[in-house]
N, C-alpha and C positions, 0 to 999 in steps of 0.2 A: 556456327553459320560455314552453309556448304559453298561450293562452286565459287570461290575464293584462292586468286592466283597464289603460290608459295611465295612466300618472304612478305606479305603484308601485314603488317603490322596491327594486330584486330584490335586492341585494348586504347588504340590512339583515340579514341571518342572520349572512352569513359577518363583518359590522361592527359585531354588538352585542359587547356587552365585559364577557361571561359570567358573569368570573374579578372582576367589581368590581359585583356585584348589589346593596350599599349596604343587604341583610336577611339572614336566615337563616331556616330554617324552623323551624316553632314546637314540634318536640318537645325542644330542646335551650335551652339558656343559652349564651350566648360573652362573657367578657370580653378586651378588649383592653389591653395591659400594656406600659408600658415596660422599659426596659432594668437599672431599678430595683424592677420588679415593683410599680409605682404604677398603680392602673384609669387608662384613656387614655379607654375607650369601653364598652359593653357594650348587648347586643340580648337578648331575650326577658322573660320573667316573672317579671326581675329581684327587684321589689317579694316577691314571693310566698314566695323562697329565702333571701335576704340582709335581706328588712325594709328599710320605706321609708328615706330619704332621698336625698341626693345620692352616687353612688357616686365621681364624676370626681377622680382628683387622692389619692383613700385608698388608703394602703398595702396590697395581698392581705391582708395576714398581720393586720390590723384587720376583715378580711369574716369569712374562714373560716380552720380551723386547715390551714394547709398542712406539717404538721412532718412528715407521711409521703408527701409530695408529691416526684416527683424532677423539678426544674424546672429542670434545670441544662442539658438536652439540648437542642439547635440544630436540629434535624430539620425538612426543609421540610413533611412530611407528618405530619398529625394522627397524635400518637401515642401508643395507652393508658398511661396511669401509675397507675392504680388506680381503685376506690371507695371512694367520700365516700359518709357521710351529711350533710342539709343541711337542716335544718328537718326531721329526722325522714323524712326520703325518701332513697333510695339510687342517687347516679348515678355512671355509667361518667365518668370524664374524659378527656380526650384535649389535647396539648400540641406544639405547634409554633411556630416564628418564622417571619414573615413579615414580609421588609423588614427595618424597624429595630424591630418590636413581637413582642411575643408572644403567640401567642393560643389563651385558655383556653377548651376549651367542654364543655362538661356535658350528659350524654344521658341519659334513666329508665333505669334498670336494670332488667334484666329480673328476674319475680320468681321465676322460676329456671333456674338453669344447666345447660348441660351439665357431667357431670361428665368428667375426664380420660377414664376406662373408655370410656365414651359416644363421645366423640369419635375414639378411636381403634377401637371396633366400627365406627363408620363409615365413618371415614376410611382404615384399611387395606385393606379388600377393596376400596373404590372406587378406591385410587390402584392397586390389581394390574388390575382389568379395563382402566384406560385405560392402563397400562404395557404390558400385553400385548397391545392391540389389534391389528389387522393390516393396519388403512388408517385414515384420518384420521376417515372415516364413523363408523367403530365407535368410537373413541377419542372423537369428539363428542356419541355419543348416548349415551354413557356416563357423560360430562361434564353432558349437559342431564341425566339422571335422578339422578345424583348431587347436584348443587345444589337441584334441587326438593323430591329427599327433606330438602337441610338445611335451606331454607329455608321449605316448606311453601306457595312460590307453584304459583297456578294452571298459570301457564305458563312456562318454561324455552328458550330460545334458544341456541343457538351462531351467533352473525351474522360471516361471514366479508367482509371488504372485498376489492373485486374490484380488478382493475389500473387500472378507468374511477374508480374512487371510491366505486361503487354497492354495494351490500351484498346479501348471498344466506345465509339461513337455510336451512343447510346440517343441521342436528343437531334435534328438537324433544322436549322431553319436557312433555305437557300433561294438562289434567283432560279426561275423557272428552267432557265438552260445548261444548266449548271447537270452534270452526272449526281445522281446521290451518293452519299458515304456513308448514311445511316447501316448501323449493325456494321458495320468492317471493321476488321481489327487493326493492330500496327503492331511489330515486336515491339520488344523493350527498347533496342538498340536505338529506335527511333527518336526516343528523349535518354541520351545518354543520364550516368546517375548522378554526375555535378549539374548539369542543365537542372534536373529534379530537385535539388540544392536549393540551386537559385532561386527557382520556384517557389519555392518554402522562404525563403528571406525576402524578396520581390515578389510581391505575390502581381506586380502589372510590367507586361514587355511590348513593347509596341517597335513595329519597322517599317515607318510609311511609307520608305520604297525600298522594295527589296535590291534595286539598282543600283542604290547612293554605292557613294566613293569616302573608303573611312577614313575619316581626317586624324592622323596621329598626335598623338600628345608630346610637348615639347617643353621641354625641361625634367625638374625636381631628379631626385637622387637616385632613383629605383620606380620599378612600375608602380601603380596606382590601381588599387583595389578597386570595380567599379561596379562592385558587386549590390551597392545601392542607388545606383545610379539610373539617371533615367535615359540618355546616350547611350550608353554602353555599345561598342559595337560588334555586332553576333560573329558567333562561328563561321570562318567562310566554306564548314560542309554545310551548315544548316541553311546558307544563303543557298549554297547550289540544289539543296533540299528544295527549298520553295520554290525555286525557279524549275526543277524537273516536273514539280506540280502547276508550274503556269500560274505562281501567284504572285503577285506584284507587292502587295501590301499586306502585314500582318500582324496582330494583335494576339496579348490573351489575358486572361484574367484565373490566378489560382483559384481551386475549389480545396479547401481545407478544412478537415474534420480532424478534431481530439490533436492538435498538434501536425497532425498530417496530410501528404499530399493526394486526394481523394481523385483530383481529377484536372480538368481544364475547359474554361471557355475558351474554345479558338475559333479566331478568327480569322476569315481571309478575304482578299479583294482579290482581281485580276489585273487594275491598274495600280498605282500609286495614289495613298491615301489617307493624312493623316489623321490624327484624333485630337481632341482638344484634349485639356487639362479638366474642364466640363464633365467631358463625355467619358472620358475615361475614371472619372469617379462617379458617377451617375452607373458603366459598367461593373463597378468595385462592389458598387450597391448590390446590386443583382446577383452578384456574386456570394454576397453575405447572408441575401434573403434566401436565394436557393439552397444552402449550404444548411441553413435555419431550418428548413422545410423538410432536407432529407435524412436532419438528426433526429428531426421529431418523428418523419414515418419510420426512418429505422428504427428507434426506439419502441415507438407503438406495434410496429411488426414484431420485434426481438418481447417485448414484452411477452403481448400474445400468446407468441409460440413460446415461450419459459412457461407461462401458464396450465397450455394446453401439457406441455413436457411435466411437469411438477405435479398435475390431476395425475395422469399414468400412473410418476413414482407413487403418489400417496397410496393409489392404488393396489401397486403391486408390492410395496414393503411391508403392511400386515398379513397378507395370503404367506410371504415367503418366512417372517418372524412366526406365525403361527405353527406353524412344521415344527418338524421332531428336532431338525439341527436347520443353520443354513445350508448349508449342502443337500439337504433333501430337499429344502423350499425352490433350491435356484434348479435341482431338475426336474419337480414337477411343475415349476411357470418359465420353462425354458420359451416358449413359444412367447410369451407376454415382454419376456425381456429383448426378445427380436424387434416388437412391434414398440417398444419404449418411444427407442427413437428411427422409426422407419427402416430398417437394417432389412439386407437380403436375404441373412446370414446371423445367425452367432455361434460360438461357440464357447462353449464352458470348461475350463480347465479348474476341476476339484480333483484336487492333489495329483494322484496317478491318474484319473479316470476321465474321458473327455467325452459333453454330452453337449449334442447338435441340436439348430433349428433351424429351416428352412437352407438355403443355397452356400455352401458353405469351399473351402479349398479342401482336400482329401487330408486325412489324420496323418500321413505324415508331413506334409505343407506345416500343419497347426504344430506338430511339435517342433519343429526346425525353427516356426517363429517365436515361440516360445525361448527358446536356444538364443536365439539371435537378439531379444528382449534382454535375455538377464546379461549376455556378451557385451553389450552396449551399454547396459546400467540405465533400462528404459525403465520409466514407468508408466508413461501416457507416450501413445502417439493416434494422429489424428493427419491421414492424407487420403486424397482424392487417387492417388497414383502411387501405389507402394513399391511397384518395380520400380520408381526413379529412385527410392533409398535404401530397397534390398531388391537384388538384381534376382534370386531365385523365383521373385513373385509374378515376371512375366508370363511364366511354365500355364499359370491358370489364372489370368485377368478376367475370363469370360465367368469365374466365380468368387474372385475378391481382390477387383482393382483397388478398394476403398477398403482402409482399414483404419478403426476405429479400438483403439487398444486399453484399457484400464487393468491397473495390475491390482487386486485386493491385497493379496500380501503372498508374498512367496513360500513361508513357511508358517503353516501350512500353504501349499498352492494354491491360490485361488484369481484363475485371470478368465477377464473378461474382454473376448472378440469379436467384435462387429464386422462384418462383413456388406460391402455394395458391389455388384455387379459393375462390369466394363459397360458404359454406354457409348458408343461409336457418334463422335460429333463432329460435325462439318462444320471449320470454321473459315469465313471468307475473308482471305486478307487482302488490304490493299495492295497490292503488289508481293512478290513471291518472298515470301521472310526471311527466305533463306540466302536471298539476294537483297539483303538490305544495305551491304554495302558492300561497292566492286572495285578493285584495282584502278586508281587513276592514270592520270600519264607519267603523274611523278614516280619511278618506282617506291615500294614500300609505301605507298602514301592509300587513300580511300576517298571516295567519291562515293555517295548517295545513288542509291539505285532510280533508276530514269522510268520505269514503270509502275505504275500505281493501278492498274486494271486488275480488276477482280479476280481474285488466285482463292481457287478454294482446297483446302485441305483436309482430309479425312486424318481425324486423331485419335487414335485407340490408345488401349490401359489404362483409361482415364474415368474414374465414376463420378457420381453426382457429389459436389461439395459436403462436407460434414459442416453444417452452421453452427457460429459460436453456440446460438443456442442449446443445441443438440448434445455439442461439446460437453456443456458446462454439464447438462444432464445427464452424460454418462459419468460425469466427475464425481456431480452428487450423489447416484445411486450406488456407485462402488464405497464412497465414502459413507453413506448408510449403512452398508453392507459390513464395513470395517468395524463401525461404532456396534451394530448388532451383533456381530461378531465378540467383541470385548464384552457388551453388556451378560450375553450367554454366560459366557467363562467366568463373570465376576459373580454370576448369581450363581452359576455352579462354585466356585470356591467359596461365597459365603455361607451358599447351605450348607459346606461341608463343616465350614468356621464356626457356625451360628452353631451347628450340634457338639463341634468341641469345646465350645465355647460355655454351653449350656452345662454340660460335665464337669467342666471343672469351675464354673460357679458354683454347684450343688457343694463338690470339695473344698471348696474356698470357705462356703456358707458353714459349714461343718466344721472347718478351723477357727473360724471368728468367734463362733457360740462358745467352741473348746477353750478359745483363750481369753474371752468374755469372764467367763466360768472360771476359771481358775484363778484368774486376777481379780474378784471378788468373792471369792472363797480367802485369798492373801488377805487383802482388805477388812474382811471379818474375822479373821483371826487376830491382824492387827490391830482393832479396833476394841481395847478392853473395856467389860464391864462393871456395872460401880461396884466397888469391893472385890474385885476380882485380883486386883495387883497393890499392893501397899506399898510400894517406895515408888516416889517421885520420880524417877529419875532413871528407871525401869519405864513407865508412864510416858514420859519425855521419847525417849528415843524410840518406842513404838508408835506413836504418833506421827514422828518426824517420817519414818519407813513407810506406815501407812498413806501421807499424804504422797511422799516420791512414787510410790508404788499406783496411787489414783491419778497422778498426772500421765503416767506410762499409758493407764488403761483409757483416758480419755484421747490421747494422741490415736491412738491405735484405733476406739470407734468414729473418732472424726474421720481418720483415710479411710474408712472401711466409708462410709455414707457419700464419700467424697469422690466424684467426677475423675478429680486429680490426683493421682497417688501420688505423686511427687512433691506437693506444697498443702500449704496450709494456712484459713485465712485468720490469722491472729488474733480477730477482732470478734468471732464470733468462739474460739478457741476460749480465749480470757474470760470472755463471760461463760461459758459452760465450767470450768474451770473454778473460778473464783463461786457459783453457785454448788458445785461439788463441796467445796471446802466449807463455806461457810454452813452447809447442813451438819460438818462434823463436829462443830464449836457448839460453846453452851447458848441456847436459844436468845437472850438479850443482842446475841451478834445480828439477826436475820437481816435488819435492815441499816447495821451500819456503813457498810459499801459501798462506797460510789463508783461508777467506772468513765471514762473519758478516752474514748479507744479510736482510734484512725483503725481503716480499712486498708491491711497491708498483709500480702502474702508473703511467707518466707518457705523454705525447705524444712519437710517434717523431722528432720534430725535437730536443727537449729530448735525447732519450735519445741522440742523436748527438753532439751537445754536450758531455752529460755523459760518453759515452765516449772522447773523444777527449781529455778532460782527465784520467781514469782512467788510459789508456794514457800518456800524456804522466809522468803521475807514477811508475807503476809501471817506466818504461823509467829515469825519472833515479834511483830507488831501487838499481835494478839494477846500473846503471852507481855511483854515487856510496858507496850506505850500510856497503857493506863493503869498499872501497877492491878491487874486481874481485873480490872472492870471495862466495861462497852465504851467504846468511843467510836468516834468517825475515822474512817480509812479511806484513800483512794488510791485508786491503781490507773493510772493513764498510758496510754502508748500513742507514741508520736513517729511519723517518717519524716524525718531531717534530710538536710541537701547531702550529697556527697554520697547516696544510696547506703545511708546510717537511720536504725529505727532509736528510739529514748523512751526506755521503759522506767516510770517513777512509781515507785511507794514510799507514801506519804501517810503521817496522822497528825493529829493537833492533842497530843498528848502533853506530859511533863518535860520532853526533851532529856536527853543524856548528854555527856560529853564525849569527844570524839574517838576515847581509846575504847571507851563502854560502846559504845556504839557500836564499833567496827567488830567489838570479840559480842557484840549481842544480835545485832543486824546481821552484818559482812560477817558471816564465821567465814571458817575455811575452805568450805566446800563451795559456796559462794562465789568466793571468789576465784576458787580454781576454775570454775564454769565457765565465768566471765573471761577470765584468762585464756581458756582452749579456743573461744568465738571468736579471739582478737578485740574484749572490749574493755571497756572502762568501767570501773564501778568509784562514783563517789558518794559521800554524804555530808550533807548541808543539815543546818538548823531549818526548822519552818514558821520560828515564831509565831504563835509554839508549835512544839511537838519535831519529828526530824522527816528528813525528804532522803531517799536515799533511790540515785539515778544509775543505770545503766544503758552505756551508748555502746549498740551492736552493729556489726554491717551487717546487713542482709545478706551478702555472700559470703561463703567460707568453703572450709573443710568441714 
C-alpha cells in the first residue's frame, strides 16, 4: 500500500479481533446465559425492559416468561425462536450457543409483517427470473433488483471476489440519483481476511444505523465470541468506511459456492433503515437461488469448454501417436499443440532441443524457465502474471506474461510451456486502491480512504487468465503423452522379450521332449516282458523303480503343461497318476480304483514326494490286499483345517495286523518320505480291509 506515513501499522485490519467486540449495536438487547440458563452477562437498555436491579446470576425465568420459547437448540448461529412482549414492546427473539454460553438476543419487532401470501408473491417470480437466467450477469442483476425490492434500500450490489482477493461490482440496482458503482473494483484490504471468515461462518450481517452508539457487554469472565450473533458491534474502521461513503445503513448476504466465499449481496441506504427478520430470510433465499443459478451456469460453461478442449485433444493425440516417436509427433504438430488451449505461443523442450510455435520469449529465457522449474521442484505452473512469481519474466512480458507449464518427464526431458501475451487492462477502482487506508489522528492507527470516486489504473504484465478447464486440458494432454511414451517403451520391450522368449521356448521344448523320451526309455527298460525275468524279487524291485520313475515323469509333464511352474493341482495329478499306474497292472484291475479328490494346489516338490508315497501304497495294496486277486481300492484327498491335507489309500480286502501292515504297506521308504514332509502316517482297519492315511502340511521345505 503506497503513500502511507511511516510508523502506521498496516496489518491492524487483518489482526483486529472483530468477533470479540465486547459490545453490541443499540437496536437490541443481549443476555449471556450459563448452561443452567442463569444470566452471566448482558448488553443494551436492559433496565427499560427488565426493570432495575442486578441481573447477573439470576435465573432467566425470574426476569421473563420463557415458557413459549424453545431454548434447547444449540445452533452456532442466531436462530429465530419467537416473538415476545416485554414491558409492552414486541421483540423478535434469537438464540444460539457461543462456546460454553448461550446467547439470547432481542430485536424490536416490525409494526407490520409481510403475510405469507405477500412473501410468495415476491419470491415466486423472482426465483424464476434467477433460475431462468442464461448468464451470470442476468441472474445477478435479477437478484440485486429483487433484494432492493425486498429491503427498500437505495443501492444493492452483487459484489464478486476475484482470484487476487480484490472485489468487483458485477450487478447493481440503485436509486436514480446515486452514482453507479457497476464494474468498480475494490482492493482486498476493504474486506480484511477475518471479515471474510465471518462472512463464511455467519452469512447475514446488518447495520440498521451506521451512527449507532455501541452498547458494552457487562459481566462474564472474559470476552464473548459474537461470531454467530445478530447484534454484534462492527469494527470502528468499517463504520468510518461506511460513513465516508455517505451510507446510513448497511446489510449483506454471503454468496457461497463449494464452501468458499464467492461474493456478497451488499446493501446500502443513505439513512438508517432496519431490515426485519422476514426480509432477512427472504434475502437469504435470494442469495441461495443466485448461487444455485451461478453453479449451474458455471458448470454448464465449464462442461462445454471441457468438451471442446477434449475434442481437440482427441484429434491431436492419434496423429502424435502415429508418428515414429512421441518427440517426432510433437515437433510435427506444434501448431496444434499451441491451439489446444488458445495460447499465443508454445515452446516444447524435447531433451536438449527446443521447438516453437507462435509468440514466445527468447530461447535463453526458455532455458532459464526450465532451470527455475527444476530448482523449485515444479511440475506444473499456471499464472497470468509470471513476473509476479519469477522476476526475470518482467523483461519479456509482451511475449509471455502468462505461463502454463507442464512437465511430462525430466529424464528424458519433455516439458511443454504455453505462453500468453500481455493484455494491458484499465481497472476502474472505487477510489485510489493504494490509499485504501490512511493515517488517522491517533499515531500508528489507520482510517479508511475518504474518496470513492472513479480512479482508473493501467495494469501491465498480465495476460488472459488460464481457466480451470484449460489447465485441466493441459494436464490431461501431458498425462496422455506420458502414457503414450510408456506404451511405446513397453511395446519395444515386449517386442524384444517376445523374440527372446520365442528362442527360449524352442530350447525348452527341445529339452522337454528329450527328458520325456529319456524317462520313457527308462520306464520301458524297467518294464520286464513275460518270461524275461525268472526271479520274483528282481521283478518286484524293477516294478517299484518303474513306478517311481513314472511319478517323476508325470510331475515333469504336468509342470510343462501348466501356466504355474511352481505349483500343481493334486486333483488332476492324482487322476493321471492312477491312470498310468493301472495301465501297468493286470487287466482285471482296470475298473477297481475309485477316486474322491478335493481340488488342492501344492508345490511341485511336495507333489512329487506325495506321488511317490501314493504309488508305493497303491502298488502294495495291489500285491497284498486281495492275496493276488483284484478288488476295490480307493484314493481320497481332503484339505483339512490348519492348512493340512489328508491322503488316504484304502481297500476292502482281508486285512492284516498292524505290524504286518506296517512292513507291507508302510515301508521304510514311505515312512521316510512322510517324515521328510513333516507329516504323520497312520494305519487303521477298514472293516474289512486296511486304511493308510497320511496327514501332511501344505507348506514346507
